[in-house]
C-alpha positions in Angstrom: -2.7 5.3 -258.8 -6.1 4.0 -258.0 -6.6 2.2 -254.7 -8.2 -1.1 -254.5 -11.3 -1.6 -252.3 -9.4 -4.0 -250.1 -7.2 -1.3 -248.7 -8.2 0.7 -245.6 -7.8 3.9 -247.6 -10.7 2.9 -249.9 -13.0 2.9 -246.9 -14.5 5.6 -244.9 -13.7 5.4 -241.1 -17.3 4.4 -240.3 -18.6 3.0 -243.6 -18.2 0.1 -246.1 -15.9 0.3 -249.1 -17.2 2.4 -251.9 -18.7 0.3 -254.7 -19.7 -2.6 -252.5 -23.3 -3.8 -252.2 -23.5 -2.4 -248.6 -22.1 1.0 -249.6 -22.7 3.8 -252.0 -21.7 3.6 -255.7 -18.0 4.0 -256.4 -16.8 7.5 -255.9 -19.8 8.6 -253.9 -19.5 9.7 -250.3 -20.6 7.1 -247.8 -22.7 8.4 -244.9 -22.0 6.8 -241.5 -25.0 4.9 -240.1 -27.2 6.9 -237.7 -26.9 4.1 -235.1 -23.6 2.2 -235.3 -24.0 -1.5 -236.1 -21.9 -2.3 -233.0 -24.9 -1.4 -230.8 -27.1 -4.0 -232.7 -24.4 -6.6 -232.2 -24.3 -5.8 -228.5 -28.1 -6.1 -228.3 -28.0 -9.5 -229.9 -25.2 -10.6 -227.6 -27.3 -9.3 -224.6 -30.3 -11.3 -225.7 -28.2 -14.4 -226.3 -26.6 -14.3 -222.8 -30.1 -13.7 -221.3 -31.4 -16.8 -223.0 -28.4 -18.9 -222.0 -28.7 -17.7 -218.4 -31.5 -20.1 -217.7 -29.0 -22.9 -217.2 -27.1 -20.9 -214.5 -30.4 -20.3 -212.6 -31.1 -24.0 -212.1 -28.4 -25.7 -210.0 -29.4 -24.2 -206.7 -33.0 -25.3 -207.2 -32.0 -28.9 -208.0 -30.2 -29.7 -204.7 -33.2 -30.5 -202.6 -35.4 -32.2 -205.3 -32.5 -34.5 -206.4 -31.7 -35.2 -202.7 -35.3 -36.2 -202.0 -35.9 -38.2 -205.2 -32.6 -40.1 -205.5 -31.3 -39.9 -202.0 -28.0 -38.5 -203.3 -26.0 -36.5 -200.7 -25.7 -32.8 -201.1 -21.9 -33.3 -201.5 -22.6 -35.6 -204.5 -24.9 -33.1 -206.1 -22.5 -30.3 -205.3 -19.7 -32.3 -207.0 -21.8 -32.3 -210.3 -22.3 -28.6 -210.0 -18.6 -28.1 -209.3 -17.7 -30.0 -212.5 -20.0 -27.8 -214.4 -18.5 -24.6 -212.9 -14.9 -25.8 -213.4 -15.4 -26.8 -217.1 -17.3 -23.5 -217.6 -14.1 -21.7 -216.6 -11.5 -24.1 -218.2 -13.3 -24.0 -221.5 -13.4 -20.2 -221.7 -9.8 -19.5 -222.9 -10.0 -22.2 -225.6 -13.4 -20.8 -226.7 -12.0 -17.3 -227.1 -9.2 -18.8 -229.3 -11.8 -20.9 -231.3 -13.8 -17.7 -231.9 -10.7 -16.2 -233.5 -10.4 -19.4 -235.7 -14.0 -20.2 -236.6 -15.9 -17.1 -235.8 -18.2 -16.0 -233.0 -21.5 -17.2 -234.6 -20.5 -20.8 -235.1 -19.0 -21.3 -231.7 -21.9 -19.7 -229.8 -24.5 -21.6 -231.9 -22.8 -24.9 -231.2 -22.4 -24.1 -227.5 -26.1 -23.3 -227.1 -27.0 -26.6 -228.8 -24.7 -28.6 -226.4 -26.3 -26.9 -223.4 -29.7 -27.9 -224.7 -28.6 -31.5 -225.2 -27.1 -31.8 -221.7 -30.1 -30.3 -220.0 -32.6 -32.6 -221.9 -30.6 -35.7 -221.1 -30.9 -35.1 -217.4 -34.6 -35.8 -217.7 -33.9 -39.5 -218.1 -31.0 -39.9 -215.7 -31.2 -42.4 -212.9 -27.6 -42.4 -211.4 -25.3 -39.7 -210.0 -22.7 -40.3 -212.7 -25.2 -39.3 -215.3 -25.8 -36.0 -213.5 -22.1 -35.4 -213.5 -21.9 -36.2 -217.3 -25.0 -34.4 -218.5 -25.2 -31.4 -216.3 -21.5 -31.3 -215.2 -19.7 -32.0 -218.5 -22.0 -31.2 -221.3 -23.7 -28.1 -219.9 -20.3 -27.0 -218.4 -18.6 -27.3 -221.8 -21.4 -25.5 -223.6 -21.7 -22.7 -221.1 -17.9 -22.2 -221.0 -17.8 -21.7 -224.7 -19.7 -18.5 -224.5 -20.6 -16.5 -221.3 -18.0 -13.9 -220.3 -15.5 -14.9 -222.9 -18.2 -14.3 -225.5 -18.9 -10.8 -224.1 -15.2 -9.9 -223.9 -14.6 -11.0 -227.5 -17.6 -9.0 -228.8 -16.5 -5.9 -226.9 -12.9 -6.0 -228.0 -13.8 -6.4 -231.7 -16.8 -4.0 -232.0 -15.9 -1.2 -229.5 -13.1 1.1 -228.9 -15.0 3.8 -227.1 -17.4 2.9 -224.3 -15.8 -0.5 -223.7 -16.3 -0.3 -219.9 -20.0 0.5 -220.3 -20.6 -2.2 -222.8 -18.8 -4.8 -220.8 -21.0 -3.8 -217.8 -24.2 -4.1 -219.9 -23.2 -7.5 -221.3 -22.1 -8.8 -217.9 -25.4 -7.7 -216.5 -27.2 -9.8 -219.1 -26.5 -12.9 -217.1 -28.2 -11.3 -214.1 -31.1 -10.2 -216.3 -31.5 -13.8 -217.4 -31.5 -14.9 -213.8 -34.2 -12.4 -213.1 -36.3 -13.7 -216.0 -35.9 -17.4 -215.4 -35.4 -17.9 -211.7 -38.9 -17.2 -210.5 -40.3 -19.4 -213.3 -37.9 -22.3 -212.7 -38.6 -22.2 -208.9 -42.3 -22.3 -209.5 -41.9 -25.2 -212.0 -39.7 -27.1 -209.5 -42.1 -26.6 -206.6 -45.4 -27.4 -208.5 -44.3 -29.7 -211.3 -41.0 -31.2 -210.3 -37.4 -30.5 -211.6 -37.8 -32.2 -215.0 -40.1 -29.5 -216.6 -37.5 -27.0 -215.3 -34.7 -28.8 -217.1 -36.7 -28.9 -220.3 -37.4 -25.2 -220.0 -33.6 -24.6 -219.8 -33.0 -26.6 -223.0 -35.8 -24.8 -224.9 -34.5 -21.4 -223.8 -31.0 -22.2 -225.1 -32.3 -23.5 -228.4 -34.6 -20.5 -228.9 -31.6 -18.2 -229.0 -29.7 -20.0 -231.8 -31.6 -18.4 -234.7 -30.9 -14.9 -233.3 -27.2 -15.8 -233.1 -27.0 -17.2 -236.6 -29.0 -14.6 -238.4 -28.1 -11.4 -236.6 -24.7 -11.7 -235.1 -21.6 -10.8 -237.1 -18.0 -11.8 -236.3 -16.2 -8.6 -237.1 -17.0 -5.0 -238.0 -15.1 -5.5 -241.3 -17.8 -8.1 -242.3 -20.1 -5.2 -242.9 -17.5 -2.7 -243.9 -17.4 -0.7 -240.7 -14.9 0.5 -238.2 -15.4 -0.5 -234.6 -17.4 2.0 -232.6 -15.1 5.0 -231.7 -12.2 3.6 -233.6 -10.5 3.5 -237.1 -11.3 0.9 -239.7 -9.3 -2.4 -239.3 -9.3 -5.1 -241.9 -10.7 -8.4 -240.7 -7.7 -10.6 -239.6 -7.2 -14.0 -241.2 -8.5 -16.9 -239.1 -6.0 -17.9 -236.4 -5.1 -21.6 -236.7 -3.9 -23.6 -233.7 -6.5 -22.3 -231.3 -5.6 -24.7 -228.5 -1.9 -24.1 -228.9 -2.4 -20.3 -228.9 -4.5 -20.5 -225.7 -1.9 -22.5 -223.9 1.0 -20.3 -225.3 -0.8 -17.2 -224.0 -1.3 -18.8 -220.7 2.4 -19.7 -220.3 3.5 -16.2 -221.2 0.9 -14.5 -219.0 1.9 -16.8 -216.1 5.3 -15.2 -216.1 3.8 -11.8 -215.1 2.7 -10.9 -211.6 -0.6 -9.2 -212.5 -1.9 -12.4 -214.0 -1.7 -14.3 -210.7 -3.2 -11.4 -208.8 -6.1 -11.1 -211.2 -6.6 -14.9 -211.2 -6.5 -15.1 -207.4 -8.9 -12.3 -206.9 -11.3 -13.7 -209.5 -11.1 -17.1 -208.0 -12.4 -15.6 -204.8 -15.0 -13.7 -206.8 -16.3 -17.0 -208.1 -16.1 -18.7 -204.8 -18.3 -16.0 -203.1 -20.9 -15.7 -205.9 -21.5 -18.7 -208.2 -20.0 -21.3 -205.9 -21.6 -20.0 -202.7 -24.6 -17.8 -203.1 -26.0 -19.0 -206.4 -25.6 -22.6 -205.5 -26.3 -22.7 -201.8 -28.4 -19.7 -200.9 -31.7 -21.3 -201.6 -31.0 -24.6 -199.7 -29.5 -22.5 -196.8 -32.5 -20.3 -196.6 -34.8 -23.4 -196.8 -32.8 -24.9 -193.8 -34.1 -21.9 -191.8 -37.7 -22.5 -192.8 -38.0 -20.1 -195.8 -40.0 -21.5 -198.7 -38.0 -22.3 -201.8 -40.0 -19.9 -204.0 -39.3 -17.1 -201.5 -35.6 -17.8 -201.4 -35.5 -18.1 -205.2 -37.3 -14.7 -205.4 -34.6 -13.1 -203.3 -32.0 -14.5 -205.7 -34.0 -12.9 -208.6 -34.0 -9.6 -206.7 -30.2 -9.9 -206.5 -30.3 -10.1 -210.3 -32.2 -6.9 -210.5 -29.7 -4.9 -208.5 -26.8 -6.8 -210.2 -27.9 -5.2 -213.5 -27.7 -1.7 -211.9 -24.4 -2.4 -210.1 -22.7 -4.0 -213.1 -23.6 -1.2 -215.6 -22.6 1.4 -213.0 -19.3 -0.5 -212.5 -18.7 -0.3 -216.3 -19.3 3.4 -216.1 -16.9 3.8 -213.2 -14.3 1.7 -215.0 -14.2 4.2 -217.8 -13.4 6.9 -215.3 -11.6 5.5 -212.3 -8.6 3.3 -211.6 -9.7 -0.3 -212.0 -7.6 -1.9 -209.2 -9.0 0.5 -206.6 -12.6 -0.3 -207.7 -11.8 -4.0 -207.3 -10.5 -3.4 -203.8 -13.7 -1.6 -202.8 -16.0 -4.2 -204.3 -14.3 -7.1 -202.6 -14.2 -5.4 -199.2 -17.9 -4.6 -199.3 -18.8 -8.1 -200.4 -16.8 -9.6 -197.6 -18.5 -7.5 -195.0 -22.0 -8.4 -196.3 -21.2 -12.2 -196.2 -20.1 -12.0 -192.6 -23.5 -10.7 -191.6 -25.6 -13.1 -193.7 -25.8 -16.1 -191.2 -27.5 -13.7 -188.7 -30.1 -12.7 -191.3 -31.4 -16.0 -192.4 -34.9 -16.6 -191.1 -38.3 -18.3 -192.0 -39.6 -15.1 -193.5 -38.2 -12.1 -195.4 -37.5 -9.1 -193.2 -36.0 -5.7 -193.8 -32.3 -6.5 -192.8 -32.4 -9.4 -195.3 -33.8 -7.1 -198.0 -30.9 -4.7 -197.3 -28.4 -7.5 -197.7 -30.0 -8.6 -201.0 -29.8 -5.0 -202.4 -26.3 -4.4 -201.1 -24.9 -7.8 -202.3 -26.8 -7.5 -205.6 -25.1 -4.2 -206.5 -21.7 -6.0 -205.9 -22.5 -9.4 -207.5 -20.5 -9.1 -210.7 -19.4 -5.5 -210.5 -15.9 -7.0 -210.4 -16.0 -8.0 -214.1 -15.6 -4.7 -215.9 -12.5 -3.6 -214.0 -11.0 -7.1 -214.3 -11.5 -7.1 -218.0 -10.1 -3.6 -218.2 -7.0 -4.7 -216.3 -6.5 -7.6 -218.6 -6.8 -5.3 -221.6 -4.4 -2.8 -220.1 -1.7 -5.4 -219.3 -2.1 -7.9 -222.2 -3.4 -5.9 -225.2 -4.7 -7.9 -228.1 -4.4 -11.2 -226.2 -6.6 -9.8 -223.4 -9.7 -11.9 -224.3 -7.7 -15.1 -224.0 -6.0 -14.0 -220.8 -9.4 -13.0 -219.4 -10.5 -16.5 -220.4 -7.8 -18.0 -218.1 -8.7 -15.5 -215.4 -12.3 -16.6 -215.8 -11.1 -20.2 -215.5 -9.8 -19.4 -212.0 -13.1 -17.7 -211.2 -14.9 -21.0 -212.0 -12.4 -23.2 -210.3 -12.9 -21.1 -207.1 -16.7 -21.5 -207.6 -16.4 -25.2 -208.2 -14.4 -25.7 -205.0 -17.0 -23.9 -202.9 -19.9 -25.5 -204.6 -18.6 -28.9 -203.5 -17.2 -27.7 -200.2 -20.5 -25.9 -199.3 -22.5 -29.1 -199.8 -19.9 -31.1 -197.9 -19.9 -28.6 -195.0 -23.7 -28.9 -194.9 -23.5 -32.7 -194.7 -20.8 -32.6 -191.9 -21.8 -29.6 -189.8 -25.5 -29.4 -190.4 -25.4 -25.8 -191.6 -23.6 -23.4 -194.0 -22.4 -20.9 -191.4 -18.7 -21.8 -191.6 -18.8 -21.4 -195.4 -20.3 -17.9 -195.2 -17.6 -16.8 -192.7 -14.8 -18.3 -194.7 -15.9 -16.6 -197.8 -16.1 -13.2 -196.1 -12.5 -13.6 -195.0 -11.4 -14.6 -198.5 -13.0 -11.4 -199.9 -10.9 -9.3 -197.5 -7.8 -11.0 -198.9 -9.0 -10.3 -202.4 -9.3 -6.6 -201.6 -5.7 -6.5 -200.5 -4.6 -8.5 -203.6 -6.3 -6.0 -205.9 -4.4 -3.1 -204.4 -1.1 -4.9 -205.0 -1.7 -5.0 -208.8 0.8 -2.6 -210.3 0.0 -0.1 -213.0 0.6 -1.4 -216.6 3.5 -0.2 -218.7 2.8 2.6 -221.1 3.4 0.5 -224.2 0.7 -2.0 -225.2 1.7 -5.5 -224.2 1.0 -8.3 -226.7 1.8 -11.7 -225.4 1.5 -13.4 -228.8 4.3 -11.2 -230.1 6.4 -11.2 -226.9 
């Protein structure tokens, strides 16, 4: 009996169905592409995250200019940043479910447009509530609809082999964007004010939209391919009830111990990176007499080594036990933060450069093993589970973004925040070691 072209048997493992416009004529053998399409999708995703990374580079540069122009307290500005970070995280699991319903391209294109809108509107703000609305809510919702949930969804759909490496590369894209934009934005803020910097962020987000719409594809089956390193899988039907599914997955995951350990460690990860260093390093260094451009340059250098560290972490994750990697990463990060208050000075000196390199290698090295653990424990629902784990990351970041500004207002320095974050990283290292090995069978929360 002849097989239809809709069945997996009518396809080659790495090629489109015979007789389709993308394949050879019916009955002819189909030659697999020399370079798998998954790598082009990963490249577009990388460029997209780089372009969107501009918005993540700006908050730490805004604290002093907004404080001077509007006389808003650092705690008030930190609260707007904390809203941004919290929504970034809380939106992620719903975004992963929405990508299953409407497709990656549509969600990411809309998210980039919302980021551009929120950033542009800040140019005309005159009250603190507008900063919270435009930068906190709009940019927070837009950024949360892509970012790491975007990377996890692309990796899960397009790759079976090399998932750890690809996760590391896509995670490093945010650091690459920081490297590209941070020096430019700091120069704009210092020489032309913060408004041109906000416009630059908006234009960078908009510039990526055509790449997403024209070059990104939602699923390997859209072009008749199997995922890289795997067997052909038909494209699943759109999943309705995205919000309900995200909440259902959360409730089922919350009944398992690994979820809370992963959420707890990742909350500390967010507190010690986005909430603390990315938001408060520049003003803290400026408190010690360092020029803003020099401090921003150091953050950019962190981005350079972050790329190296994250890609290396992805490679390690393919070869070593993820929970042990997490324990090492958190322990080393905690040690480095405990030394930072002694290193801040008016000028850049060798010990500070050593901290920048050391901390940069560890910045988001935690992401590949965290995604790997989600995948091992929660199977096909891992992208949504990781979205909720990412939510905890951003809630932790939000708390410290606000608490750091408040501590600066109350104590006159950031020292207490550096020390507290170092101690929390030590706790995260212990929590990572407690995560048990997953059961041999693949866990699917949706079918549990």
